[in-house]
MMTF fields as JSON, N, C-alpha, C and O atoms, coordinates in Angstrom:
{
  "mmtfVersion": "1.0.0",
  "mmtfProducer": "UNKNOWN",
  "numBonds": 403,
  "numAtoms": 404,
  "numGroups": 101,
  "numChains": 1,
  "numModels": 1,
  "chainsPerModel": [1],
  "groupsPerChain": [101],
  "chainIdList": ["A"],
  "bondAtomList": [4, 2, 8, 6, 12, 10, 16, 14, 20, 18, 24, 22, 28, 26, 32, 30, 36, 34, 40, 38, 44, 42, 48, 46, 52, 50, 56, 54, 60, 58, 64, 62, 68, 66, 72, 70, 76, 74, 80, 78, 84, 82, 88, 86, 92, 90, 96, 94, 100, 98, 104, 102, 108, 106, 112, 110, 116, 114, 120, 118, 124, 122, 128, 126, 132, 130, 136, 134, 140, 138, 144, 142, 148, 146, 152, 150, 156, 154, 160, 158, 164, 162, 168, 166, 172, 170, 176, 174, 180, 178, 184, 182, 188, 186, 192, 190, 196, 194, 200, 198, 204, 202, 208, 206, 212, 210, 216, 214, 220, 218, 224, 222, 228, 226, 232, 230, 236, 234, 240, 238, 244, 242, 248, 246, 252, 250, 256, 254, 260, 258, 264, 262, 268, 266, 272, 270, 276, 274, 280, 278, 284, 282, 288, 286, 292, 290, 296, 294, 300, 298, 304, 302, 308, 306, 312, 310, 316, 314, 320, 318, 324, 322, 328, 326, 332, 330, 336, 334, 340, 338, 344, 342, 348, 346, 352, 350, 356, 354, 360, 358, 364, 362, 368, 366, 372, 370, 376, 374, 380, 378, 384, 382, 388, 386, 392, 390, 396, 394, 400, 398],
  "bondOrderList": [1, 1, 1, 1, 1, 1, 1, 1, 1, 1, 1, 1, 1, 1, 1, 1, 1, 1, 1, 1, 1, 1, 1, 1, 1, 1, 1, 1, 1, 1, 1, 1, 1, 1, 1, 1, 1, 1, 1, 1, 1, 1, 1, 1, 1, 1, 1, 1, 1, 1, 1, 1, 1, 1, 1, 1, 1, 1, 1, 1, 1, 1, 1, 1, 1, 1, 1, 1, 1, 1, 1, 1, 1, 1, 1, 1, 1, 1, 1, 1, 1, 1, 1, 1, 1, 1, 1, 1, 1, 1, 1, 1, 1, 1, 1, 1, 1, 1, 1, 1],
  "groupList": [{"groupName": "MET", "atomNameList": ["N", "CA", "C", "O"], "elementList": ["N", "C", "C", "O"], "formalChargeList": [0, 0, 0, 0], "bondAtomList": [1, 0, 2, 1, 3, 2], "bondOrderList": [1, 1, 2], "singleLetterCode": "M", "chemCompType": "L-PEPTIDE LINKING"}, {"groupName": "THR", "atomNameList": ["N", "CA", "C", "O"], "elementList": ["N", "C", "C", "O"], "formalChargeList": [0, 0, 0, 0], "bondAtomList": [1, 0, 2, 1, 3, 2], "bondOrderList": [1, 1, 2], "singleLetterCode": "T", "chemCompType": "L-PEPTIDE LINKING"}, {"groupName": "GLU", "atomNameList": ["N", "CA", "C", "O"], "elementList": ["N", "C", "C", "O"], "formalChargeList": [0, 0, 0, 0], "bondAtomList": [1, 0, 2, 1, 3, 2], "bondOrderList": [1, 1, 2], "singleLetterCode": "E", "chemCompType": "L-PEPTIDE LINKING"}, {"groupName": "LEU", "atomNameList": ["N", "CA", "C", "O"], "elementList": ["N", "C", "C", "O"], "formalChargeList": [0, 0, 0, 0], "bondAtomList": [1, 0, 2, 1, 3, 2], "bondOrderList": [1, 1, 2], "singleLetterCode": "L", "chemCompType": "L-PEPTIDE LINKING"}, {"groupName": "TYR", "atomNameList": ["N", "CA", "C", "O"], "elementList": ["N", "C", "C", "O"], "formalChargeList": [0, 0, 0, 0], "bondAtomList": [1, 0, 2, 1, 3, 2], "bondOrderList": [1, 1, 2], "singleLetterCode": "Y", "chemCompType": "L-PEPTIDE LINKING"}, {"groupName": "PRO", "atomNameList": ["N", "CA", "C", "O"], "elementList": ["N", "C", "C", "O"], "formalChargeList": [0, 0, 0, 0], "bondAtomList": [1, 0, 2, 1, 3, 2], "bondOrderList": [1, 1, 2], "singleLetterCode": "P", "chemCompType": "L-PEPTIDE LINKING"}, {"groupName": "VAL", "atomNameList": ["N", "CA", "C", "O"], "elementList": ["N", "C", "C", "O"], "formalChargeList": [0, 0, 0, 0], "bondAtomList": [1, 0, 2, 1, 3, 2], "bondOrderList": [1, 1, 2], "singleLetterCode": "V", "chemCompType": "L-PEPTIDE LINKING"}, {"groupName": "ALA", "atomNameList": ["N", "CA", "C", "O"], "elementList": ["N", "C", "C", "O"], "formalChargeList": [0, 0, 0, 0], "bondAtomList": [1, 0, 2, 1, 3, 2], "bondOrderList": [1, 1, 2], "singleLetterCode": "A", "chemCompType": "L-PEPTIDE LINKING"}, {"groupName": "ASN", "atomNameList": ["N", "CA", "C", "O"], "elementList": ["N", "C", "C", "O"], "formalChargeList": [0, 0, 0, 0], "bondAtomList": [1, 0, 2, 1, 3, 2], "bondOrderList": [1, 1, 2], "singleLetterCode": "N", "chemCompType": "L-PEPTIDE LINKING"}, {"groupName": "ILE", "atomNameList": ["N", "CA", "C", "O"], "elementList": ["N", "C", "C", "O"], "formalChargeList": [0, 0, 0, 0], "bondAtomList": [1, 0, 2, 1, 3, 2], "bondOrderList": [1, 1, 2], "singleLetterCode": "I", "chemCompType": "L-PEPTIDE LINKING"}, {"groupName": "GLY", "atomNameList": ["N", "CA", "C", "O"], "elementList": ["N", "C", "C", "O"], "formalChargeList": [0, 0, 0, 0], "bondAtomList": [1, 0, 2, 1, 3, 2], "bondOrderList": [1, 1, 2], "singleLetterCode": "G", "chemCompType": "PEPTIDE LINKING"}, {"groupName": "ARG", "atomNameList": ["N", "CA", "C", "O"], "elementList": ["N", "C", "C", "O"], "formalChargeList": [0, 0, 0, 0], "bondAtomList": [1, 0, 2, 1, 3, 2], "bondOrderList": [1, 1, 2], "singleLetterCode": "R", "chemCompType": "L-PEPTIDE LINKING"}, {"groupName": "ASP", "atomNameList": ["N", "CA", "C", "O"], "elementList": ["N", "C", "C", "O"], "formalChargeList": [0, 0, 0, 0], "bondAtomList": [1, 0, 2, 1, 3, 2], "bondOrderList": [1, 1, 2], "singleLetterCode": "D", "chemCompType": "L-PEPTIDE LINKING"}, {"groupName": "PHE", "atomNameList": ["N", "CA", "C", "O"], "elementList": ["N", "C", "C", "O"], "formalChargeList": [0, 0, 0, 0], "bondAtomList": [1, 0, 2, 1, 3, 2], "bondOrderList": [1, 1, 2], "singleLetterCode": "F", "chemCompType": "L-PEPTIDE LINKING"}, {"groupName": "SER", "atomNameList": ["N", "CA", "C", "O"], "elementList": ["N", "C", "C", "O"], "formalChargeList": [0, 0, 0, 0], "bondAtomList": [1, 0, 2, 1, 3, 2], "bondOrderList": [1, 1, 2], "singleLetterCode": "S", "chemCompType": "L-PEPTIDE LINKING"}, {"groupName": "TRP", "atomNameList": ["N", "CA", "C", "O"], "elementList": ["N", "C", "C", "O"], "formalChargeList": [0, 0, 0, 0], "bondAtomList": [1, 0, 2, 1, 3, 2], "bondOrderList": [1, 1, 2], "singleLetterCode": "W", "chemCompType": "L-PEPTIDE LINKING"}, {"groupName": "CYS", "atomNameList": ["N", "CA", "C", "O"], "elementList": ["N", "C", "C", "O"], "formalChargeList": [0, 0, 0, 0], "bondAtomList": [1, 0, 2, 1, 3, 2], "bondOrderList": [1, 1, 2], "singleLetterCode": "C", "chemCompType": "L-PEPTIDE LINKING"}, {"groupName": "LYS", "atomNameList": ["N", "CA", "C", "O"], "elementList": ["N", "C", "C", "O"], "formalChargeList": [0, 0, 0, 0], "bondAtomList": [1, 0, 2, 1, 3, 2], "bondOrderList": [1, 1, 2], "singleLetterCode": "K", "chemCompType": "L-PEPTIDE LINKING"}],
  "groupTypeList": [0, 1, 2, 3, 4, 5, 6, 6, 7, 3, 3, 3, 3, 3, 8, 9, 6, 6, 10, 3, 6, 11, 9, 3, 11, 10, 5, 1, 7, 7, 12, 11, 0, 3, 7, 7, 2, 0, 13, 10, 1, 14, 7, 6, 6, 9, 6, 3, 3, 0, 7, 13, 6, 1, 12, 8, 5, 14, 3, 6, 12, 6, 7, 3, 6, 13, 7, 3, 3, 7, 7, 3, 7, 14, 6, 1, 13, 6, 14, 11, 7, 15, 14, 7, 0, 5, 5, 14, 12, 5, 12, 5, 5, 16, 5, 12, 6, 2, 11, 17, 5],
  "groupIdList": [1, 2, 3, 4, 5, 6, 7, 8, 9, 10, 11, 12, 13, 14, 15, 16, 17, 18, 19, 20, 21, 22, 23, 24, 25, 26, 27, 28, 29, 30, 31, 32, 33, 34, 35, 36, 37, 38, 39, 40, 41, 42, 43, 44, 45, 46, 47, 48, 49, 50, 51, 52, 53, 54, 55, 56, 57, 58, 59, 60, 61, 62, 63, 64, 65, 66, 67, 68, 69, 70, 71, 72, 73, 74, 75, 76, 77, 78, 79, 80, 81, 82, 83, 84, 85, 86, 87, 88, 89, 90, 91, 92, 93, 94, 95, 96, 97, 98, 99, 100, 101],
  "secStructList": [7, 7, 1, 1, 2, 2, 2, 2, 2, 2, 2, 2, 2, 2, 2, 2, 2, 2, 2, 2, 2, 2, 2, 2, 1, 7, 1, 1, 1, 1, 6, 6, 6, 2, 2, 2, 2, 2, 2, 2, 2, 2, 2, 2, 2, 2, 2, 2, 2, 2, 0, 0, 0, 0, 0, 7, 2, 2, 2, 2, 2, 2, 2, 2, 2, 6, 6, 2, 2, 2, 2, 2, 2, 6, 6, 6, 2, 2, 2, 2, 2, 2, 1, 1, 1, 7, 7, 7, 7, 1, 1, 7, 7, 7, 1, 1, 1, 7, 7, 7, 7],
  "xCoordList": [105.436, 105.955, 104.52, 104.411, 103.347, 101.926, 101.147, 100.11, 101.806, 101.34, 101.705, 100.893, 103.5, 103.809, 103.22, 103.613, 102.271, 101.41, 100.494, 101.067, 99.605, 98.856, 99.375, 98.821, 100.337, 101.288, 101.955, 101.976, 102.609, 103.223, 102.206, 102.652, 100.815, 99.667, 99.431, 99.249, 99.464, 99.06, 99.955, 99.273, 100.957, 102.079, 102.147, 101.702, 102.45, 101.865, 100.358, 99.98, 99.673, 98.269, 98.072, 97.4, 99.362, 99.442, 100.616, 100.835, 101.841, 102.384, 101.87, 102.483, 100.459, 99.757, 98.881, 98.823, 98.49, 97.761, 98.775, 98.543, 100.055, 100.862, 101.372, 101.625, 101.407, 101.219, 100.238, 100.609, 99.028, 97.807, 97.89, 97.727, 98.077, 98.146, 99.35, 98.947, 100.612, 101.492, 100.826, 101.094, 100.076, 100.094, 98.113, 97.367, 97.863, 96.613, 97.978, 98.348, 98.442, 99.344, 100.547, 100.811, 101.151, 102.395, 103.453, 103.602, 104.221, 104.429, 104.129, 103.209, 105.149, 105.391, 104.581, 103.639, 104.762, 104.445, 104.87, 104.238, 106.656, 106.919, 107.247, 107.755, 106.64, 106.734, 105.647, 105.86, 103.844, 102.714, 103.025, 102.024, 104.392, 104.532, 104.917, 104.432, 106.351, 107.028, 106.372, 106.919, 104.727, 104.058, 103.226, 102.915, 103.138, 101.891, 102.966, 102.674, 104.068, 104.938, 104.986, 104.863, 105.23, 105.342, 103.963, 104.073, 102.589, 101.679, 101.287, 100.176, 101.952, 101.97, 102.63, 102.302, 104.03, 104.682, 104.075, 103.825, 103.608, 103.197, 101.971, 101.941, 101.192, 100.306, 99.862, 98.89, 101.529, 101.875, 102.426, 102.155, 103.167, 103.998, 102.605, 102.652, 101.367, 99.938, 99.502, 99.587, 99.11, 99.068, 99.383, 98.706, 101.324, 101.865, 102.044, 103.016, 101.686, 101.268, 100.359, 100.492, 99.058, 97.919, 98.282, 98.289, 98.513, 98.879, 99.609, 99.173, 101.013, 101.397, 100.694, 100.875, 99.637, 99.122, 97.588, 96.932, 97.148, 95.935, 96.495, 95.78, 97.424, 98.244, 97.633, 97.64, 97.035, 96.72, 97.305, 97.487, 97.961, 99.277, 98.493, 99.235, 97.316, 96.795, 96.965, 97.294, 96.771, 97.007, 98.603, 98.708, 99.352, 100.883, 100.479, 101.217, 99.919, 99.915, 99.867, 100.674, 98.171, 97.266, 98.377, 98.286, 99.53, 101.063, 101.434, 101.32, 102.063, 102.669, 102.024, 102.826, 100.519, 99.855, 100.387, 101.01, 99.999, 100.271, 101.289, 101.099, 102.306, 103.69, 104.186, 105.094, 103.454, 103.763, 103.054, 103.434, 101.906, 101.199, 102.091, 102.051, 102.688, 103.522, 104.387, 104.561, 105.575, 106.049, 105.786, 106.609, 104.691, 104.097, 103.807, 104.239, 103.22, 102.981, 104.168, 104.174, 105.585, 106.333, 107.062, 108.273, 106.897, 107.727, 106.526, 106.624, 105.562, 104.472, 104.405, 104.23, 104.648, 105.171, 106.303, 106.14, 107.408, 108.927, 108.444, 108.158, 108.296, 107.743, 107.294, 107.931, 105.573, 105.127, 105.29, 104.8, 106.374, 106.972, 108.225, 108.893, 108.518, 110.048, 109.462, 109.86, 108.716, 107.942, 107.505, 107.31, 107.444, 106.627, 107.912, 107.707, 109.204, 110.263, 110.264, 109.539, 110.89, 111.631, 112.712, 113.44, 112.581, 113.543, 114.894, 114.868, 115.906, 117.075, 118.065, 117.809, 119.144, 119.528, 120.794, 121.859, 120.61, 121.601, 122.911, 123.898, 122.876, 124.228, 124.619, 125.144, 124.554, 124.648, 126.172, 127.154, 126.497, 127.069, 128.27, 128.135, 129.507, 130.798, 131.218, 131.398, 131.302, 131.515, 133.284, 133.678, 134.115, 135.827, 135.281, 135.507, 134.557, 134.449, 133.138, 132.008, 133.915, 133.167, 132.029, 132.547, 130.632, 129.989, 129.655, 129.037, 129.842, 129.798, 128.193, 127.577, 127.782, 126.42, 126.537, 125.516],
  "yCoordList": [79.634, 80.574, 81.199, 82.366, 80.286, 81.386, 81.943, 82.576, 81.632, 83.217, 84.052, 84.802, 84.276, 85.51, 86.443, 87.57, 85.747, 86.363, 87.454, 88.535, 87.368, 88.19, 89.944, 91.033, 89.648, 90.325, 91.295, 92.505, 90.538, 92.039, 92.083, 92.546, 91.799, 92.092, 93.329, 94.481, 92.845, 94.078, 95.023, 96.012, 95.311, 96.37, 96.661, 97.809, 96.325, 96.964, 97.738, 98.322, 97.465, 97.98, 99.632, 100.644, 99.019, 100.585, 101.323, 102.369, 101.078, 101.232, 102.59, 103.575, 102.05, 102.502, 103.871, 104.993, 103.718, 104.477, 105.729, 106.761, 105.318, 106.453, 107.508, 108.712, 106.568, 107.33, 107.777, 108.95, 107.836, 108.319, 109.711, 110.743, 109.771, 110.464, 111.775, 112.935, 111.541, 112.213, 112.767, 113.732, 111.901, 112.998, 113.612, 114.16, 113.516, 114.955, 115.862, 116.399, 116.123, 116.752, 117.504, 118.706, 116.533, 117.575, 116.835, 115.753, 118.546, 119.999, 120.174, 120.92, 119.252, 119.825, 119.036, 118.45, 118.822, 118.027, 116.777, 115.808, 117.159, 115.931, 114.913, 113.937, 115.381, 114.568, 114.389, 113.347, 114.248, 113.868, 113.103, 112.616, 112.873, 111.532, 110.857, 109.728, 111.196, 109.791, 109.385, 108.322, 109.581, 109.091, 107.745, 106.558, 109.068, 107.84, 106.731, 105.573, 106.924, 105.567, 104.891, 103.76, 105.252, 104.212, 103.642, 102.419, 104.02, 102.961, 102.674, 102.175, 102.754, 101.772, 100.431, 99.441, 100.906, 99.509, 98.914, 97.727, 99.555, 98.533, 97.51, 96.279, 98.265, 97.591, 96.408, 95.684, 96.723, 95.696, 94.077, 92.932, 94.396, 93.872, 92.92, 91.752, 93.903, 93.142, 92.043, 90.843, 92.422, 91.193, 90.692, 89.991, 90.763, 89.106, 88.917, 88.163, 89.151, 88.21, 87.34, 86.121, 88.239, 87.576, 86.505, 85.348, 86.63, 85.779, 84.538, 83.39, 84.979, 83.239, 82.521, 81.334, 83.465, 82.702, 81.99, 81.284, 82.186, 81.881, 81.026, 80.217, 81.222, 80.225, 80.506, 79.549, 81.72, 82.643, 83.282, 84.453, 82.641, 83.257, 84.659, 85.253, 84.884, 85.713, 86.482, 87.252, 86.817, 88.123, 88.509, 89.427, 87.978, 88.22, 89.0, 89.982, 89.106, 89.809, 91.31, 92.22, 91.256, 92.66, 93.684, 94.879, 92.601, 93.462, 93.859, 95.067, 92.954, 93.5, 94.721, 95.633, 94.961, 96.461, 97.561, 98.56, 97.19, 98.333, 98.351, 98.397, 98.338, 98.594, 99.26, 100.048, 98.767, 99.779, 101.25, 102.249, 100.978, 102.006, 103.137, 104.338, 102.783, 103.347, 104.007, 105.173, 102.947, 104.05, 104.923, 105.834, 104.903, 105.62, 106.563, 107.625, 106.705, 107.87, 108.781, 109.972, 107.887, 108.923, 109.244, 109.201, 109.446, 109.802, 111.102, 111.845, 110.869, 111.705, 113.133, 114.272, 112.513, 113.303, 114.894, 116.104, 114.049, 114.838, 115.487, 116.684, 114.54, 115.621, 116.769, 117.77, 116.814, 117.99, 118.875, 120.005, 118.13, 119.247, 119.809, 120.696, 119.272, 119.715, 120.999, 121.997, 120.403, 121.662, 123.13, 124.246, 122.497, 123.832, 124.491, 125.595, 124.113, 124.997, 126.026, 125.805, 127.293, 128.235, 127.708, 126.72, 128.883, 128.4, 129.386, 130.523, 128.491, 129.486, 129.76, 129.196, 130.849, 131.688, 130.99, 130.785, 130.572, 129.981, 130.427, 129.949, 130.928, 132.476, 133.125, 134.204, 132.817, 133.64, 134.65, 133.937, 135.912, 136.363, 136.295, 136.641, 135.77, 135.84, 137.29, 138.342, 136.97, 138.199, 138.871, 139.979, 137.74, 138.437, 139.164, 140.354, 138.964, 139.276, 140.183, 140.05, 141.213, 142.746, 142.732, 142.787, 142.658, 142.247, 143.263, 144.09, 143.638, 144.716, 144.771, 143.762, 145.741, 145.596, 145.334, 145.169],
  "zCoordList": [112.495, 111.47, 111.151, 110.775, 111.338, 110.811, 111.788, 111.589, 113.159, 114.113, 113.488, 112.946, 113.292, 112.818, 111.599, 111.298, 111.035, 109.459, 110.512, 110.65, 111.018, 111.423, 112.039, 111.892, 112.567, 112.944, 112.267, 112.493, 111.243, 110.328, 109.489, 108.44, 109.355, 108.483, 109.474, 109.078, 111.113, 111.675, 111.527, 111.26, 111.531, 111.964, 110.333, 110.338, 108.769, 107.629, 107.28, 106.265, 108.603, 108.699, 109.351, 109.149, 110.436, 111.477, 110.784, 111.395, 109.234, 108.868, 107.656, 107.243, 107.374, 106.435, 107.456, 106.952, 108.335, 109.361, 109.125, 108.495, 109.859, 109.794, 108.712, 108.748, 107.786, 105.919, 106.201, 106.188, 106.515, 106.056, 106.862, 106.211, 107.923, 108.626, 108.351, 108.439, 108.066, 106.992, 105.409, 104.694, 105.324, 103.547, 104.341, 103.53, 105.047, 105.5, 106.348, 105.304, 106.841, 107.709, 106.936, 106.951, 106.307, 104.729, 105.903, 106.472, 105.826, 105.361, 104.156, 103.82, 102.999, 101.938, 101.004, 101.539, 99.303, 98.906, 98.328, 97.906, 98.452, 99.325, 99.676, 99.123, 101.622, 102.518, 102.008, 102.629, 101.088, 101.209, 99.867, 99.341, 99.117, 98.12, 98.522, 98.448, 99.397, 100.172, 100.96, 101.251, 102.113, 102.382, 101.355, 101.454, 100.218, 99.645, 99.171, 99.47, 98.529, 98.825, 99.211, 98.74, 100.482, 101.699, 101.512, 101.603, 101.269, 101.165, 100.589, 100.772, 99.211, 98.499, 98.186, 97.531, 99.145, 99.234, 100.172, 99.965, 101.582, 102.264, 101.709, 101.718, 101.33, 100.356, 99.34, 99.124, 98.71, 97.744, 98.835, 98.473, 100.081, 101.157, 101.899, 102.284, 101.934, 102.339, 101.202, 101.466, 100.139, 99.257, 98.705, 97.953, 98.75, 98.652, 99.973, 100.013, 101.147, 102.321, 101.972, 101.874, 101.712, 101.605, 100.484, 100.905, 99.462, 98.281, 98.902, 98.822, 99.66, 100.423, 101.286, 101.559, 101.853, 103.179, 102.511, 103.277, 101.274, 100.944, 99.625, 99.034, 99.369, 98.372, 97.09, 96.315, 96.614, 95.663, 95.03, 95.361, 93.577, 93.012, 91.764, 90.982, 91.814, 91.537, 91.61, 90.707, 93.286, 93.974, 93.256, 92.443, 93.531, 93.064, 91.808, 91.88, 90.969, 89.806, 90.214, 90.027, 91.084, 91.916, 92.796, 93.076, 93.118, 93.843, 92.853, 92.648, 91.785, 90.719, 89.933, 89.735, 89.361, 89.301, 90.322, 89.964, 91.896, 92.912, 92.37, 91.155, 92.623, 92.252, 90.742, 90.478, 90.122, 89.034, 88.824, 88.214, 89.559, 89.642, 90.821, 90.553, 91.8, 92.724, 92.349, 92.701, 91.022, 90.517, 89.36, 89.269, 88.264, 87.718, 88.536, 88.088, 89.638, 90.475, 90.741, 90.429, 91.579, 91.59, 90.112, 90.326, 89.173, 87.98, 87.175, 86.198, 88.1, 87.572, 88.241, 87.807, 89.636, 90.826, 90.35, 90.505, 89.743, 89.712, 88.754, 88.766, 87.644, 86.405, 86.569, 86.242, 87.352, 87.287, 88.087, 88.091, 89.192, 90.766, 90.097, 90.627, 88.931, 87.928, 86.485, 85.885, 86.534, 85.452, 86.113, 85.632, 87.634, 88.232, 88.68, 89.184, 88.637, 89.399, 88.579, 87.609, 88.554, 88.224, 87.214, 87.304, 85.987, 85.149, 85.895, 86.365, 85.769, 86.85, 84.833, 83.769, 85.171, 84.8, 83.915, 84.497, 82.235, 81.665, 81.754, 81.194, 82.147, 81.536, 82.683, 82.406, 84.264, 85.112, 85.284, 85.078, 85.563, 85.275, 86.382, 87.555, 85.778, 86.641, 87.148, 86.536, 88.424, 89.207, 89.01, 89.375, 88.3, 87.795, 86.86, 87.082, 85.75, 83.986, 84.14, 84.609, 83.475, 83.282, 81.635, 80.519, 81.824, 80.739, 80.023, 80.694, 78.633, 77.573, 77.089, 76.748, 77.108, 76.715, 74.932, 74.264]
}
């Protein structure tokens, strides 16, 4: 079972490299944010794997902080993207009813 840990860590590091490529290439801000979330999730799993292998429970706290920061980054991105959207017309015209000036 312990032979599997380096393989899992290597696959997670490869996942981070792929995420970094997506962050650099884009094409949209949403793609970059999802890649950053994948990067954060992979980092959390790597830290948890290190905590399990080294029997160091303080690394679990570090992984928890990383997970909270990733959630905060998502909320920040959504709130900034939401405020950057153009406002919609709250009272769109109905095609069947004529408006009187």
